[in-house]
N, C-alpha and C positions, 0 to 999 in steps of 0.2 A: 503494500500499500504506500501512497505517497507520504511525504513528511506532513504532519498536521501542525498547524501554526494558528494560535488565537489571535482575535483581534480586539479592539477596545470594547466591543459589545459582549465579550465572552463566548463568542461564536467560533468554531473551529472550521478552518477550510484547508483543504488538500492542496499541497504544492507538487505539481507534476514534475517528474524527473525525465520525462520522454525526450524532450529536446536535447538532452545530453547524449542520447544514443546516436550511433552512426547512422546516417540516412535520413534522419527524421528532423523535420523543421517546425515551424509554428502552426501550420495548417494541419499536419499530421498529428501533432500533439493535441490541438483542438478536437480533432475527430475521436482520437483514442480516449481522451478525457471524457468526451461526451457519452462514451459507452462504458466508462468506468475503469479504464486502464490508465494508471498514473505512473507506473514504475516498470523497469525491465523485468522485474519478478512478475508483476501482474501480466505482462506481455508474454513471458515464457511459459506461465502457468496455462494461459488461454491459447497459445500458438498463434502463429502468423495467419493461418487460414480462417480459424475461427473469428480472429479479431477482424480480418477483412470483411467477412460475412456480417458481422455485428455492425460494422460502419455502414455497409450497404443497407442493412435493415433499418438502420437509424435514419435513412433518407439522404445520406451523402452519395456522391457519385465518385468513388475513388476508381483510379485506373489500375491496371495490373503493375504499374510501377510502384504503386504503394505496397502492394502485396510483395513484390521483391524487396523493397525497402525494409519492410517488417522483418522478413526473413533474414535479410543482410544484417539487420540491427541484432538479431538474436545470435547470428553467427560471428557478429563483429567483424563483416566484411563489406566493402563497397558493393552496392546491389548490382551493379554492372559486372561485377566478377563472379557472380553466383554461375555455376555450371548450367548448361542448357538443359541437361536431364532435371535438375533441381527445378528450374523454371517451368518445364513442361509438367512436372508432377504437381507444382503449385497450381498451375492452371487447370489441370484435371481436377484437383480437390475442390477448388472454388466452383466448378461447373457442376458439381454433384449436388 
């Protein structure tokens, strides 16, 4: 889970750590936070395919590049360096 921080009204808000991950920026972070993913551990527990599907189901329109970026973030590699067979497996998994 993300780091919790209190504010002046005693409310707690979660601080996302997603943007620190390789391949992921502000938009990806916003989409992931919207579906309850705030940390690498959250993403790892859910997996790139389910996270991608959750983002789609939430009404966002991610491209396959996000799917590859999520998987690359979990593997700590640039998404463009994912092997072709991994990309093919990911595409097949989100099509199911």
